[in-house]
C-alpha positions as CSV (number, residue, x, y, z in Angstrom):
1,M,63.6,123.8,153.2
2,P,65.2,120.9,151.4
3,D,63.4,118.9,148.7
4,A,61.2,116.1,149.8
5,E,63.7,113.5,148.6
6,T,66.3,114.8,151.0
7,R,63.9,115.0,153.9
8,T,63.7,111.4,155.0
9,V,66.4,110.6,157.6
10,A,67.6,107.0,157.2
11,S,66.1,104.9,159.9
12,T,69.5,103.5,160.9
13,P,70.8,102.3,164.3
14,A,73.1,105.4,164.2
15,L,70.2,107.9,164.5
16,L,68.5,105.9,167.1
17,A,71.8,105.6,169.0
18,S,71.8,109.4,169.3
19,L,68.4,109.5,170.8
20,D,68.0,106.2,172.7
21,P,69.7,107.0,176.1
22,L,68.1,110.4,176.2
23,L,64.6,109.3,175.4
24,R,64.7,106.5,178.0
25,E,65.0,109.2,180.6
26,W,62.8,111.9,179.0
27,L,59.9,110.0,177.5
28,P,58.5,108.4,180.6
29,R,58.3,111.8,182.3
30,Q,56.0,113.3,179.8
31,R,52.3,113.6,180.8
32,W,51.1,112.0,177.6
33,F,53.3,108.9,177.9
34,A,50.9,106.0,178.3
35,G,53.3,103.4,179.7
36,K,54.0,104.8,183.1
37,G,55.0,102.2,185.7
38,R,56.7,99.9,183.2
39,P,60.3,100.3,182.2
40,V,61.2,101.1,178.6
41,T,63.3,98.2,177.3
42,G,64.1,99.6,173.9
43,F,63.0,101.7,170.9
44,S,62.4,101.0,167.3
45,L,62.3,103.9,164.8
46,V,59.2,103.8,162.6
47,A,60.1,106.9,160.6
48,A,62.2,110.0,160.8
49,T,61.8,113.0,158.5
50,E,63.8,116.2,158.4
51,L,61.6,119.3,158.3
52,L,64.6,121.6,158.8
53,P,68.1,120.2,158.1
54,C,69.9,118.9,161.2
55,T,73.2,120.4,159.8
56,A,71.7,123.9,160.1
57,R,71.8,126.2,163.1
58,L,68.3,125.0,163.9
59,G,67.2,121.5,162.9
60,L,63.8,119.9,163.1
61,V,63.1,116.2,162.8
62,H,59.7,114.5,162.9
63,V,60.0,111.2,164.6
64,L,57.7,108.2,164.9
65,L,59.1,106.0,167.6
66,R,57.9,102.7,169.1
67,A,58.7,102.3,172.8
68,H,59.0,98.7,173.9
69,Q,57.9,97.8,177.4
70,P,57.0,94.6,179.3
71,E,53.3,94.2,180.2
72,V,54.1,94.4,184.0
73,P,57.4,95.4,185.7
74,A,58.7,91.9,186.1
75,P,61.7,90.3,184.5
76,A,59.8,87.3,183.0
77,A,56.8,89.4,181.7
78,P,56.0,89.2,178.0
79,E,57.2,92.1,175.9
80,H,54.5,94.6,174.9
81,P,54.5,95.3,171.2
82,G,55.2,98.9,171.9
83,D,53.1,102.1,171.7
84,C,54.1,104.4,168.8
85,Y,54.7,108.0,169.8
86,Q,55.0,111.2,167.7
87,L,57.9,113.5,168.5
88,L,59.0,116.8,167.0
89,I,62.6,117.0,167.9
90,G,64.5,120.3,167.6
91,V,68.3,120.2,167.2
92,R,70.5,123.1,168.3
93,E,74.1,123.7,169.4
94,A,72.8,124.9,172.8
95,L,69.4,125.9,174.1
96,P,68.5,129.5,175.0
97,P,67.2,129.8,178.6
98,R,63.6,130.3,177.4
99,L,63.7,126.7,176.1
100,A,65.1,125.1,179.2
101,P,61.7,123.3,180.0
102,A,61.9,121.6,176.6
103,L,65.3,120.0,177.0
104,I,65.6,116.3,176.1
105,G,69.3,116.1,176.4
106,H,72.8,116.6,175.0
107,V,73.8,114.0,172.4
108,R,77.0,112.1,173.0
109,Q,76.9,109.5,170.1
110,G,75.6,109.0,166.6
111,P,75.0,111.5,163.8
112,L,73.8,114.2,166.2
113,T,76.8,114.1,168.5
114,G,77.6,117.4,170.2
115,R,74.1,118.8,169.5
116,T,71.3,119.5,172.0
117,V,67.9,118.0,171.3
118,Y,64.6,119.3,172.7
119,D,60.8,119.2,172.3
120,A,60.4,121.5,169.4
121,L,56.8,122.4,170.1
122,Y,58.1,124.9,172.8
123,D,60.0,126.7,170.1
124,T,58.4,129.4,167.8
125,R,60.3,128.6,164.6
126,P,59.6,124.9,164.5
127,A,55.9,125.5,165.3
128,E,55.8,128.0,162.4
129,V,57.3,125.4,160.1
130,V,54.4,123.0,160.8
131,L,51.8,125.6,160.2
132,E,53.4,126.7,156.9
133,A,53.5,123.0,155.8
134,L,49.7,122.8,156.5
135,R,49.0,126.1,154.8
136,S,51.0,125.1,151.6
137,R,49.7,121.4,151.6
138,A,53.3,120.2,151.7
139,R,54.5,116.7,151.2
140,V,57.7,115.8,152.9
141,G,59.0,112.2,152.8
142,G,56.1,110.1,154.1
143,L,54.4,113.1,155.7
144,R,51.4,114.7,154.0
145,F,49.8,118.0,155.0
146,E,46.2,118.5,153.9
147,R,43.7,121.3,154.3
148,D,40.2,122.4,153.5
149,P,40.7,124.6,150.4
150,E,37.7,126.8,151.4
151,Q,39.4,127.8,154.7
152,E,42.2,130.3,154.6
153,I,45.3,130.0,156.7
154,R,47.2,133.2,157.0
155,A,50.9,133.2,157.2
156,G,52.8,134.6,160.2
157,L,50.4,133.6,163.0
158,A,52.4,133.6,166.2
159,P,52.4,130.1,167.9
160,R,52.2,129.3,171.6
161,L,52.2,125.9,173.2
162,M,49.3,125.1,175.6
163,T,50.3,123.4,178.8
164,A,47.0,122.1,180.2
165,E,46.5,118.9,178.1
166,Q,47.3,115.4,179.3
167,S,47.2,112.9,176.4
168,N,48.2,115.1,173.5
169,S,49.8,118.5,172.8
170,S,48.2,121.6,171.4
171,V,49.6,124.8,169.8
172,V,47.5,127.9,169.4
173,Y,48.3,130.1,166.4
174,G,47.5,133.8,166.8
175,D,44.2,133.1,168.6
176,T,42.9,131.9,165.2
177,F,43.7,128.2,165.0
178,I,44.6,125.4,167.4
179,L,46.7,122.4,166.3
180,K,46.1,119.2,168.3
181,L,49.1,117.0,167.8
182,L,48.4,113.4,168.7
183,R,51.2,111.9,170.8
184,R,50.3,108.1,170.9
185,I,49.3,107.2,167.4
186,V,47.9,104.2,165.6
187,P,47.3,103.5,161.9
188,G,43.8,103.8,160.5
189,V,40.9,106.3,160.3
190,H,41.0,108.4,163.4
191,P,37.7,109.6,165.0
192,D,39.2,113.0,166.0
193,L,39.4,113.8,162.3
194,E,36.7,111.6,160.9
195,L,33.8,112.8,163.1
196,P,34.4,116.5,162.9
197,L,34.8,116.2,159.1
198,A,31.5,114.4,158.9
199,L,29.8,116.9,161.2
200,A,31.2,119.8,159.1
201,R,29.7,118.2,155.9
202,A,26.4,117.8,157.7
203,G,26.4,121.6,158.6
204,C,26.5,121.0,162.4
205,P,27.7,124.2,164.0
206,R,28.4,122.6,167.4
207,V,31.9,121.2,166.4
208,P,34.7,123.4,165.0
209,A,35.3,122.2,161.4
210,P,38.8,120.9,160.7
211,T,40.8,123.4,158.7
212,A,43.8,121.2,158.0
213,W,45.3,117.9,159.1
214,M,48.6,116.1,159.1
215,V,49.0,112.4,158.2
216,A,51.8,109.9,157.5
217,D,51.7,107.3,154.8
218,L,53.7,104.3,155.9
219,A,53.8,100.7,154.6
220,G,50.5,101.1,152.9
221,E,48.7,102.6,155.9
222,T,47.7,106.1,156.9
223,W,48.4,107.5,160.3
224,V,46.6,110.6,161.5
225,L,49.1,112.8,163.3
226,G,47.3,116.1,164.0
227,V,44.3,118.3,163.3
228,L,44.1,122.1,162.9
229,Q,40.8,123.7,163.9
230,P,39.5,127.2,164.5
231,Y,40.4,128.4,168.0
232,L,37.4,129.5,170.0
233,Q,38.9,132.6,171.5
234,G,37.5,133.5,175.0
235,A,35.7,130.2,175.3
236,A,35.6,128.5,178.7
237,D,35.6,124.8,179.1
238,G,32.6,123.3,180.9
239,W,34.7,121.9,183.8
240,E,36.2,125.3,184.7
241,L,32.9,127.0,184.2
242,A,31.0,124.6,186.5
243,L,33.6,124.9,189.2
244,R,33.5,128.7,188.9
245,E,29.7,128.7,189.4
246,L,30.0,126.2,192.2
247,A,32.5,128.4,194.0
248,K,30.0,131.3,193.8
249,G,27.2,129.1,194.9
250,E,25.4,129.7,191.6
251,D,23.0,127.5,189.8
252,F,24.3,125.7,186.7
253,A,21.0,124.2,185.5
254,A,20.5,126.6,182.5
255,E,24.0,125.8,181.2
256,A,23.4,122.1,181.8
257,R,20.2,122.3,179.8
258,E,21.9,124.1,176.9
259,L,24.7,121.5,177.0
260,G,22.1,118.8,176.7
261,R,20.7,120.5,173.6
262,A,24.2,120.8,172.1
263,T,24.8,117.1,172.7
264,A,21.5,116.1,171.1
265,E,22.3,118.3,168.0
266,V,25.7,116.5,167.6
267,H,24.1,113.1,168.0
268,T,21.3,113.9,165.5
269,A,23.9,115.1,163.0
270,L,26.1,112.0,163.5
271,A,23.2,109.7,163.0
272,A,22.3,111.4,159.7
273,A,25.8,111.6,158.4
274,L,27.1,108.1,159.3
275,P,25.6,104.6,159.4
276,T,23.5,103.4,162.3
277,V,22.9,99.9,163.4
278,T,20.2,98.1,165.4
279,L,21.4,96.3,168.5
280,G,19.5,93.1,168.8
281,R,19.6,90.3,171.4
282,G,23.1,89.0,170.5
283,H,24.7,92.5,170.5
284,L,23.0,93.4,173.8
285,E,23.9,90.2,175.6
286,R,27.5,90.6,174.5
287,M,27.4,94.2,175.8
288,A,26.0,93.1,179.1
289,A,28.6,90.3,179.3
290,Q,31.5,92.7,178.6
291,M,30.2,95.1,181.3
292,T,30.0,92.3,183.8
293,E,33.6,91.2,182.9
294,R,34.8,94.7,183.4
295,L,33.1,94.8,186.8
296,D,34.7,91.5,187.8
297,H,38.1,92.8,186.9
298,A,37.5,96.1,188.8
299,V,36.4,94.2,191.9
300,R,39.7,92.2,191.8
301,A,41.7,95.4,191.3
302,V,39.9,97.5,193.8
303,P,38.5,95.5,196.7
304,A,36.6,98.5,198.0
305,L,34.1,97.9,195.2
306,L,33.2,94.4,196.4
307,P,30.2,95.4,198.7
308,Y,28.5,97.1,195.7
309,A,29.2,94.4,193.1
310,P,25.9,92.5,193.4
311,G,23.8,95.6,193.0
312,L,26.0,96.9,190.1
313,R,25.8,93.5,188.4
314,S,22.0,93.8,188.5
315,A,22.2,96.8,186.1
316,Y,23.7,94.5,183.5
317,T,21.4,91.6,184.3
318,A,18.4,94.0,183.7
319,L,19.8,95.0,180.3
320,G,20.3,91.4,179.3
321,S,16.8,90.5,180.4
322,L,15.3,93.2,178.2
323,A,17.3,91.9,175.3
324,A,16.0,88.4,175.9
325,E,12.5,89.8,175.7
326,G,13.2,91.2,172.3
327,R,14.0,94.8,173.1
328,T,16.3,96.5,170.6
329,W,18.2,99.8,170.6
330,T,19.8,101.9,167.9
331,A,23.5,102.5,167.9
332,Q,25.4,105.2,166.1
333,R,28.7,107.0,166.1
334,V,29.1,109.0,169.3
335,H,31.7,111.3,171.0
336,G,33.1,108.4,173.0
337,D,34.5,110.3,176.0
338,L,32.1,113.1,176.7
339,H,32.5,115.1,179.9
340,L,32.5,118.8,180.9
341,G,36.1,119.2,180.0
342,Q,35.3,118.3,176.3
343,C,32.8,121.1,176.0
344,L,33.5,124.8,175.3
345,R,31.2,127.7,175.9
346,S,31.9,130.8,173.8
347,P,31.4,134.3,175.2
348,S,28.1,134.4,173.2
349,G,26.9,131.4,175.2
350,Q,27.2,128.9,172.4
351,W,28.3,125.4,173.5
352,S,30.7,123.4,171.3
353,L,32.0,119.8,171.6
354,I,35.6,119.0,171.0
355,D,38.1,116.1,171.2
356,F,36.4,113.2,169.4
357,E,39.4,110.9,170.0
358,G,37.4,108.7,172.4
359,E,39.0,106.9,175.3
360,P,42.7,106.7,174.3
361,A,43.2,103.4,176.2
362,K,40.8,101.6,173.9
363,P,41.8,100.1,170.5
364,L,41.0,102.4,167.6
365,A,38.6,99.9,166.1
366,E,36.6,99.8,169.3
367,R,36.5,103.5,169.5
368,R,34.9,103.6,166.0
369,L,32.1,101.2,166.7
370,P,28.6,102.5,166.8
371,Q,27.3,102.9,170.4
372,P,24.0,103.8,172.0
373,P,23.9,107.6,172.6
374,A,23.4,106.7,176.2
375,R,27.1,106.1,176.4
376,D,27.8,109.8,175.9
377,I,24.9,110.9,178.1
378,A,26.2,108.7,181.0
379,G,29.6,110.2,180.7
380,M,28.2,113.7,181.1
381,L,26.0,112.7,184.0
382,R,29.1,111.3,185.8
383,S,30.9,114.6,185.0
384,F,28.3,116.7,186.9
385,D,28.9,114.3,189.9
386,Y,32.7,114.9,189.7
387,A,32.2,118.7,189.6
388,A,30.0,118.7,192.7
389,H,32.6,116.6,194.6
390,A,35.4,118.9,193.5
391,A,33.7,121.9,195.1
392,D,34.3,122.7,198.8
393,A,30.7,123.1,199.7
394,P,28.4,122.4,196.7
395,P,24.7,123.5,197.1
396,P,22.5,120.5,198.1
397,G,21.3,118.6,195.1
398,W,23.5,120.5,192.6
399,A,24.6,117.5,190.6
400,A,21.0,116.0,190.6
401,T,19.7,119.3,189.3
402,C,22.3,119.5,186.5
403,R,21.6,115.9,185.5
404,A,17.9,116.6,185.2
405,A,18.4,119.8,183.3
406,Y,20.9,118.1,180.9
407,C,18.4,115.4,180.1
408,T,15.6,117.9,179.6
409,G,17.7,119.9,177.2
410,Y,18.6,116.7,175.3
411,A,14.9,115.8,175.0
412,Q,14.0,119.3,173.7
413,V,16.1,118.6,170.6
414,S,16.0,114.8,170.2
415,G,12.4,114.3,171.2
416,V,13.5,111.5,173.5
417,D,14.4,112.0,177.2
418,P,17.2,109.6,178.2
419,R,15.5,109.1,181.6
420,T,12.6,107.3,179.8
421,D,15.1,104.5,179.0
422,P,16.3,103.9,182.6
423,V,17.7,100.3,182.1
424,L,20.1,101.3,179.3
425,L,21.1,104.6,181.0
426,R,21.7,102.9,184.3
427,A,23.8,100.2,182.7
428,C,25.9,102.7,180.8
429,E,26.4,104.9,183.9
430,T,27.3,101.9,186.0
431,D,29.9,100.8,183.4
432,K,31.4,104.3,183.4
433,A,31.5,104.5,187.2
434,V,33.3,101.1,187.4
435,Y,35.9,102.3,184.9
436,E,36.4,105.4,187.0
437,V,36.9,103.4,190.1
438,V,39.8,101.5,188.5
439,Y,41.3,104.7,187.0
440,E,41.2,106.7,190.2
441,A,42.6,103.8,192.3
442,R,45.6,103.6,189.9
443,H,46.2,107.3,189.1
444,R,44.4,109.6,191.6
445,P,43.6,107.8,194.8
446,D,42.4,111.0,196.4
447,W,39.5,111.0,193.9
448,L,38.5,107.4,194.5
449,P,35.6,108.3,196.8
450,V,33.8,110.1,193.9
451,P,33.2,107.0,191.8
452,L,32.8,104.8,194.9
453,S,29.9,107.1,196.0
454,A,28.4,106.7,192.5
455,A,28.8,102.9,192.8
456,R,27.0,102.9,196.1
457,R,24.1,104.9,194.6
458,L,23.9,102.9,191.4
459,A,24.0,99.6,193.3
460,A,21.1,100.7,195.4
461,S,18.9,101.6,192.4
462,E,16.1,99.3,191.6
463,P,16.3,97.6,188.2
464,A,13.6,99.0,186.0
């Protein structure tokens, strides 16, 4: 590897000219590209760093690239400031057949003219370079690779790219570690590193402790790029497990109860490790107003929600009424996007929670705000509903049984059953269902009946 001083590729128009026409075609096709439906009008290079020299037989460039898009696909639309994406670009004379799915394109201009560029995470050698940088705590240009000195990273672990993720990319190393590489990145403290580190310090066994992490120091700000954690070999994610049990007609209540216990353990540890706040009347009235605003937007976007809007709005009105009476709640750091797919059960039966990124569409500052734990609980309750609807013939009452068992398990650890606070829980679940209605209408219309069914049920609920 070259010295750090030689690793930073000049952020010149020439380098961008090599990549621009190819990335305009390739980037919008990636599952993790957030700006689908809007044309890319241009790129700006935030940083480019050589991890393997591009003049060699195999080059590797780490690229942070901002993609500029209009807010809506209209000529007069204002320009979006541009999401920043992390790319690991491999450079070869030609790609071997095994790397055909990774092809970005053949460069016809600029300093990489005549070379072939591709998504390097598909390739063994570039993935090994990243792990070695983490193992050795390398510093390359503006990139900094850090690790927990108490955890060992063995050299020579064989990498393989996982293909199931949507918003990021993951590489498994020898069934020992998994590297989650964030694709859309923002500067600042990232919850996907911050919260697992806090839980590790608190001794919480429910979340794999970060082994190493990768950051960029740019213009006085730190950008978290990726996190390496132990790989839970043989673990099944909760969504797959629930669907498997549903297909067999098996009860899932025992697993749901254990999952409730795991959630409560994580919430308890987070409340002990990080500051909590009391939500008084002003906070709660703003929360209810924001929920109402999201509902109004959803009704305009998805007219099928209109018949349920008055009933749904009553959930938020009830929350605001309790706030006006002087009721308060405690808020703390939470998972932020909890559902069955964010939970892993090991072969021993132990449940773990993963992916503390929160909802990627929300600003980072909002994702780091303390929230009532009911936010996470509502997300999991909605996930049981989704699983039941995904099955061909779910047993009657399957979702309701799971929801009850999950709350029971949560109460066994926390001492507080979420169902004893029905106004807050209903408001949070309603807010989640409204979000799901808009998401499914835009991205998965076939799934729209699932949150609409929940909206009908929640609208008919009596305000407590």
